[in-house]
C-alpha positions, -999 to 999 in steps of 0.1 A, spaced: -202 -418 -453 -172 -428 -431 -159 -401 -408 -121 -399 -403 -109 -378 -374 -74 -365 -378 -60 -349 -347 -31 -327 -354 -23 -308 -386 14 -302 -384 41 -305 -411 38 -342 -415 0 -341 -422 -1 -324 -456 4 -356 -477 -19 -376 -454 -48 -351 -458 -43 -348 -496 -42 -386 -500 -75 -391 -481 -92 -361 -499 -82 -376 -532 -99 -409 -521 -128 -393 -504 -153 -393 -533 -147 -428 -544 -145 -442 -508 -173 -420 -494 -151 -403 -467 -156 -372 -446 -124 -357 -430 -126 -338 -397 -92 -322 -390 -88 -309 -355 -59 -288 -342 -54 -259 -318 -51 -238 -350 -70 -243 -383 -46 -223 -404 -25 -251 -418 -54 -275 -423 -75 -249 -442 -46 -243 -466 -44 -280 -474 -82 -286 -475 -86 -256 -498 -125 -256 -494 -128 -293 -503 -164 -304 -499 -155 -336 -480 -134 -320 -453 -137 -296 -424 -111 -280 -401 -121 -275 -365 -104 -260 -334 -96 -290 -312 -78 -288 -279 -66 -323 -269 -67 -312 -233 -104 -305 -235 -117 -339 -225 -153 -333 -233 -146 -319 -268 -121 -346 -275 -146 -373 -265 -174 -358 -286 -153 -357 -318 -140 -393 -312 -175 -405 -307 -186 -393 -341 -156 -408 -359 -152 -443 -375 -115 -442 -372 -91 -418 -354 -57 -407 -368 -35 -391 -342 -7 -369 -356 -1 -353 -322 33 -354 -304 37 -389 -290 30 -380 -254 -7 -372 -263 -16 -405 -280 -25 -425 -249 -54 -402 -239 -68 -404 -274 -63 -442 -274 -82 -446 -241 -111 -427 -256 -109 -450 -287 -112 -480 -264 -142 -464 -246 -161 -456 -278 -148 -486 -298 -129 -468 -325 -99 -479 -345 -68 -458 -342 -36 -451 -363 -5 -432 -352 30 -428 -367 48 -428 -333 67 -454 -314 46 -477 -292 50 -465 -256 46 -487 -225 13 -469 -218 1 -477 -254 12 -513 -251 -8 -517 -219 -40 -511 -240 -34 -542 -262 -58 -566 -243 -86 -540 -243 -81 -533 -280 -83 -570 -288 -113 -576 -266 -131 -548 -285 -119 -560 -319 -100 -527 -325 -69 -522 -346 -44 -498 -330 -18 -494 -357 14 -476 -345 48 -469 -360 34 -466 -395 52 -435 -408 87 -436 -423 111 -443 -395 94 -460 -377 71 -474 -404 83 -479 -439 116 -492 -424 97 -519 -406 76 -529 -436 104 -529 -461 127 -548 -438 101 -575 -428 92 -581 -465 128 -591 -473 134 -609 -440 103 -630 -445 114 -638 -480 149 -648 -469 135 -671 -442 108 -685 -466 138 -697 -488 152 -716 -458 181 -692 -452 195 -681 -418 197 -644 -411 232 -633 -399 232 -595 -403 206 -567 -404 216 -531 -406 192 -503 -413 198 -466 -418 174 -437 -424 178 -399 -427 156 -369 -434 179 -345 -454 178 -316 -477 178 -325 -515 210 -317 -534 194 -289 -554 183 -271 -522 215 -278 -503 227 -243 -497 247 -244 -465 280 -259 -453 263 -283 -430 244 -300 -459 214 -300 -437 180 -283 -431 152 -292 -407 127 -315 -424 109 -326 -393 106 -316 -356 137 -294 -349 135 -303 -312 139 -340 -319 170 -332 -340 187 -312 -312 179 -339 -286 188 -369 -309 208 -396 -292 201 -386 -256 185 -407 -229 210 -435 -227 238 -452 -246 234 -464 -282 232 -502 -280 238 -527 -308 254 -561 -315 282 -568 -341 293 -603 -349 280 -615 -315 297 -588 -295 275 -562 -277 285 -526 -283 275 -495 -263 283 -459 -273 276 -432 -247 261 -399 -258 293 -379 -255 310 -403 -280 280 -409 -303 288 -384 -330 325 -395 -334 316 -432 -340 300 -431 -374 295 -456 -402 300 -446 -438 278 -457 -467 268 -450 -503 231 -450 -511 216 -458 -545 238 -434 -565 228 -405 -543 263 -398 -529 283 -405 -497 267 -405 -463 275 -412 -427 253 -427 -400 254 -425 -362 239 -453 -341 203 -451 -329 196 -455 -292 185 -491 -289 189 -515 -319 188 -546 -297 150 -545 -291 145 -551 -328 158 -586 -326 126 -598 -309 104 -574 -330 117 -589 -362 120 -624 -349 158 -623 -352 167 -633 -316 198 -652 -326 212 -627 -352 248 -619 -347 247 -583 -361 219 -558 -355 225 -521 -361 201 -492 -368 214 -457 -375 205 -422 -386 219 -409 -419 235 -375 -424 258 -361 -451 295 -368 -444 310 -342 -420 278 -333 -402 284 -355 -371 319 -342 -365 306 -306 -365 275 -314 -344 298 -330 -318 310 -294 -310 276 -286 -296 275 -319 -276 309 -313 -261 301 -278 -251 268 -288 -235 246 -269 -258 222 -298 -264 214 -302 -227 176 -299 -220 177 -307 -183 180 -272 -169 171 -236 -178 193 -205 -182 186 -174 -162 177 -143 -182 179 -163 -214 155 -140 -233 180 -111 -230 210 -131 -241 226 -127 -275 238 -156 -296 273 -146 -286 264 -146 -249 249 -181 -253 282 -195 -267 302 -178 -240 281 -195 -213 300 -227 -219 335 -213 -221 360 -203 -194 364 -167 -183 391 -146 -198 397 -109 -194 414 -107 -228 406 -136 -251 376 -133 -275 348 -159 -275 360 -171 -309 395 -177 -296 383 -194 -264 361 -218 -284 388 -227 -309 413 -232 -281 390 -254 -260 380 -276 -289 413 -275 -308 397 -262 -340 421 -245 -365 409 -213 -381 411 -227 -416 391 -259 -406 358 -264 -425 342 -270 -391 351 -235 -380 335 -221 -412 303 -241 -404 301 -225 -370 306 -190 -385 279 -197 -410 254 -201 -382 262 -166 -370 265 -179 -334 290 -152 -325 266 -123 -333 263 -99 -303 232 -83 -317 208 -112 -323 188 -121 -292 177 -156 -282 144 -141 -271 132 -172 -252 122 -170 -216 135 -196 -191 150 -216 -220 172 -247 -217 205 -248 -237 189 -272 -262 160 -247 -268 184 -218 -272 205 -238 -297 173 -248 -316 164 -211 -320 198 -203 -334 197 -233 -359 162 -225 -371 175 -192 -384 198 -211 -408 182 -245 -413 145 -238 -421 133 -249 -455 126 -221 -479 93 -220 -498 106 -239 -529 132 -260 -511 130 -298 -515 139 -323 -488 149 -359 -493 144 -392 -474 172 -417 -477 169 -453 -464 192 -483 -467 189 -518 -454 216 -545 -454 206 -582 -450 233 -608 -445 223 -645 -445 236 -680 -451 219 -704 -475 232 -738 -486 265 -731 -468 271 -698 -487 270 -663 -472 251 -637 -492 240 -601 -488 211 -579 -501 212 -541 -502 178 -524 -504 177 -486 -508 151 -459 -510 155 -422 -520 124 -399 -521 124 -362 -528 98 -337 -517 80 -312 -540 83 -281 -519 81 -267 -483 46 -280 -478 45 -314 -497 78 -326 -484 94 -360 -487 90 -363 -449 52 -356 -451 49 -380 -480 67 -409 -463 50 -403 -430 15 -394 -442 9 -418 -471 14 -451 -451 -7 -436 -423 -35 -428 -447 -33 -461 -466 -33 -480 -433 -63 -461 -420 -83 -467 -452 -75 -504 -453 -86 -507 -416 -118 -489 -424 -125 -513 -453 -117 -544 -432 -87 -553 -453 -65 -550 -422 -84 -565 -394 -62 -583 -369 -69 -564 -336 -46 -551 -309 -18 -526 -304 7 -534 -332 35 -525 -356 32 -530 -394 54 -561 -394 29 -588 -406 22 -597 -442 -15 -586 -438 -2 -551 -433 30 -546 -451 22 -563 -484 -8 -541 -495 7 -509 -481 41 -513 -498 24 -522 -530 3 -490 -529 32 -468 -519 49 -478 -552 21 -459 -570 34 -428 -553 71 -433 -562 81 -449 -529 100 -477 -544 130 -497 -530 159 -507 -553 174 -540 -544 207 -556 -553 230 -584 -542 263 -572 -527 293 -591 -513 287 -603 -477 304 -578 -453 302 -598 -421 331 -610 -400 356 -633 -418 378 -652 -393 405 -657 -420 411 -619 -423 
């Protein structure tokens, strides 16, 4: 029997655990699911004979090492900052490892040791990053195999609420880590290249510089630029490409309204607010506005940001109940970003039967036989409910499939890596189709720069 240790049983783990349990009898698998709480894991396991939930504190070195020793492969579903300690143990005890997180510099430094020990350390194998890498490389490789030259690559992904569960004016609910949503776009300017010209968007301008797109008959969307699109030129082997842009999808109008929080300073996570636990939602808003002995908080905010009272954006703010003097933040020593997150979770948490939706679109522009052409590839996946979400499905399934194929020796190239080789993406994308994760592809007019226009 092969032992799979899964560390972390958060929201994105439900589909992963279910997939491996469904395969456990045929593949002779035993799942050990470790977390600081066993509540969520036990619900998903539902007394399955081939799984056990254990209390596992990742800070407890001795316990962590003992569990990793017993495993044949380790899947880390922890926050990204914890992966490296797990990875170092995997090197020590010669265990393969899979994570859905971006490869950090610390993780990258373990590449030589992983190769020396014949270990596969598969990273960025969730949805974004993950399915985006695999689906993009599949088409890029096909275009290059046909002798064409890549000119343009644009990629957009968003975790959204499904239309049937869309019950607020923001057309948004949290489908993944709320903290990451609040902090999105921070840590440096967004960088990309368009028609050979480098472009940079600072954080304070990010949500007013959006692209508009239609995806696979699912409606109109907007996208704001991800932080660093330029690094993907070397990752995808597109060093000479003239347009490279990656963005995050939202429903139209979200970014303009979100920009209110950015301009006020509510998304700042670099300092804490004194006496934050005793502040009301209204007090929180007033922190960022000038003093006035007569004007209301509402009037000051509208005046400062030049928002009309009949503007939809104003109705969105009212819907969040942020001017309520009776609701307390109830968070000690909290940053503005943490306080904002608390307020948003009141309105944007998925209800029990709510469905979420993953939307992804790639655009590939290329030249072949002197003619410029373009391919659009799109994916729309809906969740089942609050537990088996589209997010957990698109993160968990590729993680589980990769882990099983590594265990069976079907993916065997060692080292710290992304899923961008045929050995990895071809079998995983093929199996994902069995679970309804299918891209629709069509030819569209080339949208690149035309010097005659």
